[in-house]
Backbone and ligand atoms as CSV (ligand in chain L), in Angstrom:
chain,resi,resn,atom,element,x,y,z
A,1,MET,N,N,0.778,-1.121,0.050
A,1,MET,CA,C,-0.048,-0.066,0.038
A,1,MET,C,C,0.979,1.266,0.035
A,2,SER,N,N,1.654,1.412,-1.064
A,2,SER,CA,C,2.721,2.517,-0.889
A,2,SER,C,C,2.536,3.279,-2.466
A,3,GLY,N,N,3.270,4.473,-2.429
A,3,GLY,CA,C,3.022,5.145,-3.715
A,3,GLY,C,C,4.201,4.604,-4.694
A,4,ALA,N,N,4.114,4.931,-6.020
A,4,ALA,CA,C,4.990,4.486,-7.050
A,4,ALA,C,C,6.530,4.835,-6.456
A,5,GLY,N,N,7.534,3.765,-6.597
A,5,GLY,CA,C,8.878,4.043,-6.258
A,5,GLY,C,C,9.358,4.050,-4.831
A,6,SER,N,N,8.199,3.762,-3.935
A,6,SER,CA,C,8.590,3.847,-2.749
A,6,SER,C,C,9.339,2.499,-2.172
A,7,PRO,N,N,10.330,2.633,-1.394
A,7,PRO,CA,C,11.129,1.594,-0.915
A,7,PRO,C,C,10.413,0.340,-0.153
A,8,THR,N,N,10.893,-0.670,-0.234
A,8,THR,CA,C,10.556,-1.711,1.026
A,8,THR,C,C,11.502,-1.726,2.085
A,9,LEU,N,N,11.135,-1.297,3.190
A,9,LEU,CA,C,12.219,-1.032,4.175
A,9,LEU,C,C,11.696,-2.174,5.371
A,10,ASN,N,N,12.867,-2.960,5.516
A,10,ASN,CA,C,12.707,-4.119,6.547
A,10,ASN,C,C,13.211,-3.370,7.926
A,11,VAL,N,N,12.228,-3.005,8.715
A,11,VAL,CA,C,12.619,-2.294,9.981
A,11,VAL,C,C,12.597,-2.977,11.298
A,12,ASP,N,N,13.705,-2.978,11.896
A,12,ASP,CA,C,13.469,-3.644,13.310
A,12,ASP,C,C,13.574,-2.252,14.340
A,13,GLY,N,N,12.734,-2.146,14.983
A,13,GLY,CA,C,12.756,-0.923,16.076
A,13,GLY,C,C,13.024,-1.483,17.498
A,14,THR,N,N,13.586,-2.680,17.606
A,14,THR,CA,C,13.836,-3.037,19.122
A,14,THR,C,C,14.734,-2.221,19.788
A,15,GLY,N,N,14.209,-1.725,20.921
A,15,GLY,CA,C,15.035,-0.939,21.780
A,15,GLY,C,C,14.973,0.419,21.466
A,16,LEU,N,N,14.176,0.936,20.424
A,16,LEU,CA,C,14.028,2.287,19.983
A,16,LEU,C,C,12.859,2.985,20.855
A,17,ASN,N,N,12.957,4.239,21.349
A,17,ASN,CA,C,11.871,5.005,21.770
A,17,ASN,C,C,11.404,5.974,21.082
A,18,ILE,N,N,10.297,5.952,20.423
A,18,ILE,CA,C,9.784,6.814,19.334
A,18,ILE,C,C,8.592,7.469,19.894
A,19,VAL,N,N,8.501,8.737,19.602
A,19,VAL,CA,C,7.328,9.614,19.787
A,19,VAL,C,C,6.356,9.824,18.602
A,20,ILE,N,N,5.229,9.720,18.442
A,20,ILE,CA,C,4.436,10.250,17.427
A,20,ILE,C,C,3.765,11.462,17.762
A,21,VAL,N,N,4.209,12.571,17.119
A,21,VAL,CA,C,3.525,13.794,17.365
A,21,VAL,C,C,2.649,13.873,16.261
A,22,ALA,N,N,1.209,14.176,16.604
A,22,ALA,CA,C,0.220,14.163,15.882
A,22,ALA,C,C,-0.462,15.439,15.899
A,23,ALA,N,N,-0.925,16.228,14.818
A,23,ALA,CA,C,-1.866,17.210,14.667
A,23,ALA,C,C,-3.323,16.810,14.820
A,24,SER,N,N,-4.198,17.531,15.106
A,24,SER,CA,C,-5.637,17.284,15.121
A,24,SER,C,C,-6.740,17.752,14.236
A,25,TRP,N,N,-6.241,18.459,13.223
A,25,TRP,CA,C,-6.970,18.814,12.191
A,25,TRP,C,C,-7.325,17.680,11.276
A,26,HIS,N,N,-8.681,17.565,10.702
A,26,HIS,CA,C,-9.130,16.684,9.794
A,26,HIS,C,C,-9.076,15.168,10.419
A,27,ASP,N,N,-9.860,14.983,11.364
A,27,ASP,CA,C,-10.137,13.820,12.152
A,27,ASP,C,C,-9.957,12.316,11.226
A,28,THR,N,N,-10.784,12.005,10.274
A,28,THR,CA,C,-10.682,10.951,9.555
A,28,THR,C,C,-9.323,10.558,9.155
A,29,ILE,N,N,-8.650,11.433,8.455
A,29,ILE,CA,C,-7.440,11.169,7.767
A,29,ILE,C,C,-6.238,11.025,8.730
A,30,MET,N,N,-6.509,11.949,9.918
A,30,MET,CA,C,-5.508,11.892,11.225
A,30,MET,C,C,-5.558,10.514,11.544
A,31,ASN,N,N,-6.771,9.957,11.904
A,31,ASN,CA,C,-6.829,8.604,12.599
A,31,ASN,C,C,-6.146,7.450,11.971
A,32,GLY,N,N,-6.339,7.798,10.502
A,32,GLY,CA,C,-5.693,6.426,9.648
A,32,GLY,C,C,-4.252,6.632,9.621
A,33,LEU,N,N,-3.769,7.938,9.808
A,33,LEU,CA,C,-2.251,8.070,9.713
A,33,LEU,C,C,-1.885,7.375,10.921
A,34,ILE,N,N,-2.509,8.029,12.138
A,34,ILE,CA,C,-1.971,7.507,13.384
A,34,ILE,C,C,-1.862,6.027,13.570
A,35,ASP,N,N,-3.304,5.185,13.123
A,35,ASP,CA,C,-3.193,3.812,13.157
A,35,ASP,C,C,-2.123,3.175,12.251
A,36,GLY,N,N,-1.722,3.649,11.153
A,36,GLY,CA,C,-0.780,3.015,10.354
A,36,GLY,C,C,0.622,3.221,11.059
A,37,ALA,N,N,0.823,4.323,11.637
A,37,ALA,CA,C,2.069,4.535,12.385
A,37,ALA,C,C,2.010,3.530,13.517
A,38,VAL,N,N,1.186,3.482,14.520
A,38,VAL,CA,C,1.220,2.584,15.427
A,38,VAL,C,C,1.430,1.170,15.267
A,39,ARG,N,N,0.469,0.672,14.148
A,39,ARG,CA,C,0.687,-0.722,13.675
A,39,ARG,C,C,2.063,-0.810,13.227
A,40,THR,N,N,2.770,0.052,12.693
A,40,THR,CA,C,4.115,-0.318,12.101
A,40,THR,C,C,5.060,-0.374,13.217
A,41,LEU,N,N,5.120,0.591,14.251
A,41,LEU,CA,C,5.945,0.601,15.281
A,41,LEU,C,C,5.729,-0.565,16.118
A,42,ASP,N,N,4.423,-1.006,16.413
A,42,ASP,CA,C,4.328,-2.456,17.037
A,42,ASP,C,C,4.834,-3.581,16.348
A,43,SER,N,N,4.632,-3.670,15.361
A,43,SER,CA,C,5.280,-4.816,14.695
A,43,SER,C,C,6.720,-4.681,14.461
A,44,ALA,N,N,7.354,-3.540,14.404
A,44,ALA,CA,C,8.768,-3.505,14.438
A,44,ALA,C,C,9.355,-3.581,15.845
A,45,GLY,N,N,8.322,-3.633,16.872
A,45,GLY,CA,C,8.919,-4.132,18.202
A,45,GLY,C,C,9.464,-2.589,18.789
A,46,ALA,N,N,9.217,-1.325,18.476
A,46,ALA,CA,C,9.649,-0.268,18.989
A,46,ALA,C,C,8.723,0.187,20.053
A,47,ASN,N,N,9.415,0.844,21.089
A,47,ASN,CA,C,8.351,1.355,22.172
A,47,ASN,C,C,7.964,2.724,21.534
A,48,HIS,N,N,6.638,3.190,22.019
A,48,HIS,CA,C,6.161,4.473,21.394
A,48,HIS,C,C,5.200,5.128,22.268
A,49,THR,N,N,4.957,6.491,22.320
A,49,THR,CA,C,4.137,7.096,22.795
A,49,THR,C,C,3.422,7.929,21.864
A,50,LEU,N,N,2.231,8.505,22.091
A,50,LEU,CA,C,1.705,9.571,21.196
A,50,LEU,C,C,1.091,10.831,22.043
A,51,VAL,N,N,1.599,11.903,21.259
A,51,VAL,CA,C,1.664,13.020,21.848
A,51,VAL,C,C,0.486,13.940,20.689
A,52,ARG,N,N,-0.531,14.566,21.127
A,52,ARG,CA,C,-1.322,15.452,20.228
A,52,ARG,C,C,-1.003,16.733,20.392
A,53,VAL,N,N,-0.846,17.457,19.131
A,53,VAL,CA,C,-0.899,18.983,19.283
A,53,VAL,C,C,-1.938,19.490,18.437
A,54,PRO,N,N,-2.302,20.786,18.682
A,54,PRO,CA,C,-3.510,21.508,17.881
A,54,PRO,C,C,-3.304,21.265,16.449
A,55,GLY,N,N,-2.337,22.017,15.540
A,55,GLY,CA,C,-2.244,21.929,14.239
A,55,GLY,C,C,-0.993,21.563,14.035
A,56,SER,N,N,-0.784,21.425,12.630
A,56,SER,CA,C,0.432,21.153,11.920
A,56,SER,C,C,1.588,22.318,12.234
A,57,PHE,N,N,1.118,23.542,12.415
A,57,PHE,CA,C,2.214,24.441,12.885
A,57,PHE,C,C,3.053,24.213,14.105
A,58,GLU,N,N,2.181,23.448,15.056
A,58,GLU,CA,C,2.688,23.124,16.326
A,58,GLU,C,C,3.591,21.730,16.358
A,59,LEU,N,N,3.628,21.199,15.243
A,59,LEU,CA,C,4.443,19.822,15.161
A,59,LEU,C,C,6.047,20.341,15.519
A,60,PRO,N,N,6.794,21.319,14.886
A,60,PRO,CA,C,8.099,21.140,15.093
A,60,PRO,C,C,8.473,21.421,16.497
A,61,VAL,N,N,7.893,22.329,17.262
A,61,VAL,CA,C,8.228,22.577,18.688
A,61,VAL,C,C,8.020,21.576,19.443
A,62,VAL,N,N,6.937,20.627,19.257
A,62,VAL,CA,C,6.888,19.616,20.125
A,62,VAL,C,C,7.676,18.364,19.769
A,63,SER,N,N,7.890,18.318,18.568
A,63,SER,CA,C,8.910,17.344,18.072
A,63,SER,C,C,10.331,17.443,18.498
A,64,LYS,N,N,10.720,18.874,18.588
A,64,LYS,CA,C,12.130,19.156,19.290
A,64,LYS,C,C,12.154,18.897,20.645
A,65,ALA,N,N,10.949,19.192,21.247
A,65,ALA,CA,C,11.055,18.861,22.854
A,65,ALA,C,C,10.875,17.397,22.952
A,66,ALA,N,N,10.354,16.447,22.317
A,66,ALA,CA,C,10.318,15.124,22.436
A,66,ALA,C,C,11.785,14.812,22.161
A,67,LEU,N,N,12.517,14.953,21.219
A,67,LEU,CA,C,13.862,14.711,20.604
A,67,LEU,C,C,14.990,14.883,21.827
A,68,GLU,N,N,14.734,16.156,22.351
A,68,GLU,CA,C,15.499,16.784,23.455
A,68,GLU,C,C,15.379,16.166,24.839
A,69,ASN,N,N,14.231,15.383,24.798
A,69,ASN,CA,C,13.697,14.657,26.325
A,69,ASN,C,C,14.223,13.124,26.072
A,70,GLY,N,N,14.857,12.660,25.078
A,70,GLY,CA,C,15.347,11.455,24.964
A,70,GLY,C,C,14.715,10.462,23.964
A,71,ALA,N,N,13.775,10.954,23.321
A,71,ALA,CA,C,13.225,10.242,22.122
A,71,ALA,C,C,14.430,9.886,20.902
A,72,ASP,N,N,14.360,8.703,20.704
A,72,ASP,CA,C,15.385,8.210,19.537
A,72,ASP,C,C,14.992,8.736,18.193
A,73,ALA,N,N,13.689,8.868,18.139
A,73,ALA,CA,C,13.101,9.526,16.701
A,73,ALA,C,C,11.614,10.080,16.841
A,74,VAL,N,N,11.188,10.895,16.047
A,74,VAL,CA,C,9.893,11.328,15.855
A,74,VAL,C,C,9.200,10.892,14.747
A,75,VAL,N,N,7.761,10.573,14.924
A,75,VAL,CA,C,7.111,10.503,13.475
A,75,VAL,C,C,5.903,11.361,13.831
A,76,ALA,N,N,6.205,12.643,12.796
A,76,ALA,CA,C,5.322,13.689,12.683
A,76,ALA,C,C,4.228,13.618,11.770
A,77,LEU,N,N,2.904,13.431,12.220
A,77,LEU,CA,C,1.942,13.398,11.319
A,77,LEU,C,C,0.854,14.492,11.214
A,78,GLY,N,N,0.462,15.248,10.385
A,78,GLY,CA,C,-0.416,15.984,10.262
A,78,GLY,C,C,-1.211,16.022,8.716
A,79,VAL,N,N,-2.171,16.811,8.713
A,79,VAL,CA,C,-3.020,16.790,7.498
A,79,VAL,C,C,-3.377,18.153,7.305
A,80,ILE,N,N,-2.863,18.859,6.176
A,80,ILE,CA,C,-3.284,20.317,5.652
A,80,ILE,C,C,-3.942,20.432,4.286
A,81,ILE,N,N,-5.178,20.994,4.632
A,81,ILE,CA,C,-5.986,20.850,3.142
A,81,ILE,C,C,-5.901,22.228,2.593
A,82,ARG,N,N,-5.684,22.628,1.461
A,82,ARG,CA,C,-5.796,23.906,0.833
A,82,ARG,C,C,-7.089,24.333,1.026
A,83,GLY,N,N,-7.210,25.741,1.341
A,83,GLY,CA,C,-8.530,26.407,1.718
A,83,GLY,C,C,-8.473,27.749,0.699
A,84,GLY,N,N,-9.356,28.657,0.925
A,84,GLY,CA,C,-9.345,29.782,-0.119
A,84,GLY,C,C,-8.241,30.779,0.274
A,85,THR,N,N,-7.563,30.860,1.175
A,85,THR,CA,C,-6.510,31.696,1.562
A,85,THR,C,C,-5.164,31.289,1.358
A,86,PRO,N,N,-4.070,32.313,1.500
A,86,PRO,CA,C,-2.828,31.506,1.401
A,86,PRO,C,C,-2.425,30.925,2.747
A,87,HIS,N,N,-3.199,30.744,3.660
A,87,HIS,CA,C,-2.798,30.065,4.851
A,87,HIS,C,C,-2.405,28.694,4.782
A,88,PHE,N,N,-2.710,27.902,3.797
A,88,PHE,CA,C,-2.173,26.560,3.532
A,88,PHE,C,C,-0.775,26.568,3.210
A,89,GLU,N,N,-0.182,27.475,2.376
A,89,GLU,CA,C,1.181,27.621,2.182
A,89,GLU,C,C,2.090,28.019,3.298
A,90,TYR,N,N,1.523,28.975,4.226
A,90,TYR,CA,C,2.270,29.155,5.410
A,90,TYR,C,C,2.208,28.117,6.460
A,91,VAL,N,N,1.195,27.391,6.543
A,91,VAL,CA,C,1.190,26.186,7.580
A,91,VAL,C,C,1.924,24.976,7.086
A,92,SER,N,N,1.993,24.674,5.632
A,92,SER,CA,C,2.650,23.720,5.069
A,92,SER,C,C,4.136,23.983,5.270
A,93,ASP,N,N,4.445,25.134,4.986
A,93,ASP,CA,C,5.895,25.646,4.849
A,93,ASP,C,C,6.513,25.471,6.304
A,94,ALA,N,N,5.724,26.199,7.297
A,94,ALA,CA,C,6.136,26.167,8.671
A,94,ALA,C,C,6.366,24.617,9.172
A,95,ALA,N,N,5.604,23.759,8.980
A,95,ALA,CA,C,5.608,22.150,9.347
A,95,ALA,C,C,6.829,21.642,8.466
A,96,THR,N,N,6.990,21.961,7.195
A,96,THR,CA,C,7.902,21.323,6.666
A,96,THR,C,C,9.480,21.878,6.888
A,97,SER,N,N,9.678,23.109,6.896
A,97,SER,CA,C,11.058,23.547,7.147
A,97,SER,C,C,11.130,23.596,8.696
A,98,GLY,N,N,10.335,23.506,9.455
A,98,GLY,CA,C,10.344,23.531,11.003
A,98,GLY,C,C,10.702,22.110,11.269
A,99,LEU,N,N,10.078,21.066,10.541
A,99,LEU,CA,C,10.452,19.773,11.151
A,99,LEU,C,C,12.016,19.411,10.455
A,100,THR,N,N,12.306,19.991,9.454
A,100,THR,CA,C,13.744,19.725,8.882
A,100,THR,C,C,14.708,20.398,9.714
A,101,GLN,N,N,14.299,21.542,10.148
A,101,GLN,CA,C,15.459,22.090,11.029
A,101,GLN,C,C,15.445,21.391,12.221
A,102,VAL,N,N,14.284,20.988,12.979
A,102,VAL,CA,C,14.455,20.159,14.246
A,102,VAL,C,C,15.266,18.960,14.011
A,103,SER,N,N,15.160,18.208,12.949
A,103,SER,CA,C,15.853,17.034,12.731
A,103,SER,C,C,17.405,17.306,12.490
A,104,ILE,N,N,17.665,18.298,12.000
A,104,ILE,CA,C,19.193,18.602,11.846
A,104,ILE,C,C,19.618,19.188,12.930
A,105,GLU,N,N,19.072,20.101,13.576
A,105,GLU,CA,C,19.489,20.705,14.925
A,105,GLU,C,C,19.906,19.545,16.060
A,106,THR,N,N,18.798,18.616,16.023
A,106,THR,CA,C,19.031,17.523,17.024
A,106,THR,C,C,20.005,16.349,16.739
A,107,GLY,N,N,20.147,16.355,15.500
A,107,GLY,CA,C,20.843,14.926,14.881
A,107,GLY,C,C,19.895,13.758,15.063
A,108,LYS,N,N,18.536,13.881,15.016
A,108,LYS,CA,C,17.767,12.645,15.139
A,108,LYS,C,C,16.805,12.788,14.125
A,109,PRO,N,N,16.341,11.567,13.796
A,109,PRO,CA,C,15.282,11.560,12.697
A,109,PRO,C,C,13.948,12.164,13.013
A,110,VAL,N,N,13.069,12.733,12.098
A,110,VAL,CA,C,11.818,12.539,12.043
A,110,VAL,C,C,11.266,12.088,10.805
A,111,GLY,N,N,10.210,11.224,11.080
A,111,GLY,CA,C,9.541,10.740,10.036
A,111,GLY,C,C,8.582,11.480,9.503
A,112,PHE,N,N,8.573,11.881,8.391
A,112,PHE,CA,C,7.627,12.971,7.909
A,112,PHE,C,C,6.164,12.545,7.376
A,113,GLY,N,N,5.294,12.610,7.977
A,113,GLY,CA,C,3.887,11.950,7.597
A,113,GLY,C,C,3.083,13.078,7.630
A,114,VAL,N,N,3.327,14.374,7.071
A,114,VAL,CA,C,2.518,15.531,6.971
A,114,VAL,C,C,1.941,15.525,5.457
A,115,LEU,N,N,0.822,15.617,5.401
A,115,LEU,CA,C,0.123,15.537,4.147
A,115,LEU,C,C,-0.292,16.859,3.633
A,116,THR,N,N,0.130,17.358,2.370
A,116,THR,CA,C,-0.483,18.695,1.984
A,116,THR,C,C,-1.297,18.358,0.898
A,117,LEU,N,N,-2.629,18.729,0.956
A,117,LEU,CA,C,-3.565,18.367,0.008
A,117,LEU,C,C,-4.373,19.283,-0.733
A,118,ASP,N,N,-4.936,19.150,-1.888
A,118,ASP,CA,C,-5.885,19.910,-2.376
A,118,ASP,C,C,-7.233,19.707,-1.696
A,119,ASP,N,N,-7.696,18.492,-1.595
A,119,ASP,CA,C,-9.118,18.155,-0.957
A,119,ASP,C,C,-8.832,16.924,0.053
A,120,GLU,N,N,-10.066,16.697,0.494
A,120,GLU,CA,C,-10.154,15.629,1.630
A,120,GLU,C,C,-9.798,14.297,1.044
A,121,GLN,N,N,-10.371,14.082,-0.215
A,121,GLN,CA,C,-10.206,12.749,-0.916
A,121,GLN,C,C,-8.732,12.367,-1.040
A,122,GLN,N,N,-8.127,13.359,-1.482
A,122,GLN,CA,C,-6.464,12.946,-1.581
A,122,GLN,C,C,-5.904,12.379,-0.341
A,123,GLY,N,N,-6.300,12.805,0.763
A,123,GLY,CA,C,-5.892,12.512,2.093
A,123,GLY,C,C,-6.597,10.933,2.434
A,124,ILE,N,N,-7.783,10.790,1.981
A,124,ILE,CA,C,-8.255,9.422,2.199
A,124,ILE,C,C,-7.638,8.451,1.390
A,125,ASP,N,N,-7.074,8.822,0.100
A,125,ASP,CA,C,-6.517,7.900,-0.688
A,125,ASP,C,C,-4.992,7.455,-0.006
A,126,ARG,N,N,-4.653,8.192,0.843
A,126,ARG,CA,C,-2.968,8.038,1.500
A,126,ARG,C,C,-3.144,7.835,2.746
A,127,ALA,N,N,-4.205,7.577,3.529
A,127,ALA,CA,C,-4.131,7.692,4.954
A,127,ALA,C,C,-4.291,5.959,5.544
A,128,GLY,N,N,-4.149,4.918,4.583
A,128,GLY,CA,C,-4.267,3.750,5.153
A,128,GLY,C,C,-5.498,3.318,5.611
A,129,LEU,N,N,-6.437,3.757,5.236
A,129,LEU,CA,C,-7.884,3.524,5.545
A,129,LEU,C,C,-8.339,2.320,4.613
A,130,PRO,N,N,-9.465,1.677,5.060
A,130,PRO,CA,C,-10.074,0.873,3.959
A,130,PRO,C,C,-10.359,1.392,2.659
A,131,GLY,N,N,-9.758,0.761,1.709
A,131,GLY,CA,C,-9.842,1.389,0.179
A,131,GLY,C,C,-8.631,2.297,-0.074
A,132,SER,N,N,-7.900,2.675,0.956
A,132,SER,CA,C,-6.668,3.597,0.489
A,132,SER,C,C,-5.835,3.101,-0.417
A,133,LYS,N,N,-4.983,3.902,-1.296
A,133,LYS,CA,C,-3.998,3.165,-2.222
A,133,LYS,C,C,-2.783,3.281,-1.384
A,134,GLU,N,N,-2.645,4.122,-0.313
A,134,GLU,CA,C,-1.417,4.393,0.287
A,134,GLU,C,C,-1.539,4.532,1.790
A,135,ASP,N,N,-0.300,4.207,2.560
A,135,ASP,CA,C,-0.534,4.483,3.742
A,135,ASP,C,C,0.648,5.161,4.466
A,136,LYS,N,N,0.477,6.644,4.553
A,136,LYS,CA,C,1.777,7.454,4.819
A,136,LYS,C,C,2.260,7.363,6.204
A,137,GLY,N,N,1.027,6.995,6.962
A,137,GLY,CA,C,1.556,6.914,8.574
A,137,GLY,C,C,2.598,5.736,8.647
A,138,THR,N,N,2.244,4.549,7.921
A,138,THR,CA,C,3.271,3.335,7.981
A,138,THR,C,C,4.610,3.818,7.346
A,139,GLU,N,N,4.490,4.568,6.289
A,139,GLU,CA,C,5.908,4.940,5.586
A,139,GLU,C,C,6.534,5.961,6.372
A,140,ALA,N,N,5.842,6.766,7.133
A,140,ALA,CA,C,6.771,7.786,8.017
A,140,ALA,C,C,7.311,6.843,9.292
A,141,ALA,N,N,6.627,6.116,9.898
A,141,ALA,CA,C,7.175,5.244,10.798
A,141,ALA,C,C,8.400,4.317,10.480
A,142,GLU,N,N,8.179,3.765,9.177
A,142,GLU,CA,C,9.123,3.031,8.666
A,142,GLU,C,C,10.609,3.930,8.535
A,143,ALA,N,N,10.332,5.200,7.932
A,143,ALA,CA,C,11.376,5.958,7.784
A,143,ALA,C,C,12.028,6.513,8.941
A,144,ALA,N,N,11.318,6.515,10.114
A,144,ALA,CA,C,11.926,7.030,11.318
A,144,ALA,C,C,12.729,5.963,11.801
A,145,ILE,N,N,12.244,4.878,11.762
A,145,ILE,CA,C,13.007,3.571,12.372
A,145,ILE,C,C,14.363,3.325,11.623
A,146,ALA,N,N,14.225,3.285,10.276
A,146,ALA,CA,C,15.361,2.955,9.319
A,146,ALA,C,C,16.327,4.173,9.463
A,147,THR,N,N,15.933,5.253,9.388
A,147,THR,CA,C,16.994,6.330,9.719
A,147,THR,C,C,17.752,6.397,11.041
A,148,ALA,N,N,16.886,6.230,12.079
A,148,ALA,CA,C,17.547,5.765,13.424
A,148,ALA,C,C,18.602,4.807,13.473
A,149,ARG,N,N,18.320,3.708,12.772
A,149,ARG,CA,C,19.335,2.634,12.602
A,149,ARG,C,C,20.361,2.954,11.748
A,150,ALA,N,N,20.131,3.690,10.702
A,150,ALA,CA,C,21.370,4.185,9.870
A,150,ALA,C,C,22.313,5.147,10.604
A,151,ILE,N,N,21.928,6.102,11.478
A,151,ILE,CA,C,22.723,6.919,12.231
A,151,ILE,C,C,23.430,6.013,13.355
A,152,ALA,N,N,22.871,5.001,14.038
A,152,ALA,CA,C,23.248,4.250,14.789
A,152,ALA,C,C,24.502,3.408,14.306
A,153,ASP,N,N,24.371,3.060,13.048
A,153,ASP,CA,C,25.478,2.299,12.394
A,153,ASP,C,C,26.576,3.187,12.016
A,154,LEU,N,N,26.393,4.281,12.043
A,154,LEU,CA,C,27.701,5.208,11.885
A,154,LEU,C,C,28.469,5.339,13.083
A,155,ARG,N,N,27.999,5.187,14.216
A,155,ARG,CA,C,28.755,5.451,15.354
A,155,ARG,C,C,29.779,4.190,15.614
L,1,LIG,C1,C,-5.439,27.567,11.064
L,1,LIG,C2,C,-5.312,26.152,10.357
L,1,LIG,C3,C,-5.902,25.941,8.970
L,1,LIG,C4,C,-6.568,27.111,8.422
L,1,LIG,N1,N,-5.861,24.778,8.525
L,1,LIG,C5,C,-5.037,23.735,9.008
L,1,LIG,C6,C,-4.840,22.616,8.444
L,1,LIG,O1,O,-5.637,22.295,7.366
L,1,LIG,N2,N,-4.359,21.509,9.026
L,1,LIG,C7,C,-3.721,21.821,10.175
L,1,LIG,O2,O,-2.822,20.861,10.683
L,1,LIG,N3,N,-3.722,22.991,10.814
L,1,LIG,C8,C,-4.445,23.901,10.296
L,1,LIG,N4,N,-4.509,25.146,10.986
L,1,LIG,C9,C,-4.058,25.347,12.382
L,1,LIG,C10,C,-2.600,25.712,12.351
L,1,LIG,O3,O,-1.906,24.458,12.058
L,1,LIG,C11,C,-2.352,26.044,13.952
L,1,LIG,O4,O,-2.652,25.110,14.918
L,1,LIG,C12,C,-3.090,27.267,14.275
L,1,LIG,O5,O,-2.742,28.401,13.394
L,1,LIG,C13,C,-2.702,27.734,15.960
L,1,LIG,O6,O,-1.251,27.964,15.821
């Protein structure tokens, strides 16, 4: 249930402490993303907790706090749907560049599961729900684990 070109990652999360940081806008799609991430972290054997934030704009600051307080990786989940104002661009850019900055500053992985969408259907298609073509919550969780392992292998 992945997009064209996506890798098959064989991830072992044993011993990793991972925080899922999840925004609260667009319930149905968010619930699909969270379920996919939880399912993946469970089957990889990772320890995990879930922290909710109001919107995607708040993902970077809470992700940074989680990583500074000992998490090995974060899975950041959000759903941003284009509306009639430029708000979409501002929130999308704040989440994307903020999470990039957090990852680089802390030296720890952020699995990026923020969907930027033109409409709700695009999200339902990607949220790992019954009938969805893709599962971006799973992909973000797998990326977080695989990247944490890659960093550990360099030490
Ligand atoms: C304000 C806002 C809007 C219009 N749309 C979304 C959205 O589609 N997805 C999302 O995650 N958050 C949205 N927000 C809320 C902002 O992310 C933020 O929570 C508020 O501006 C308060 O800081």
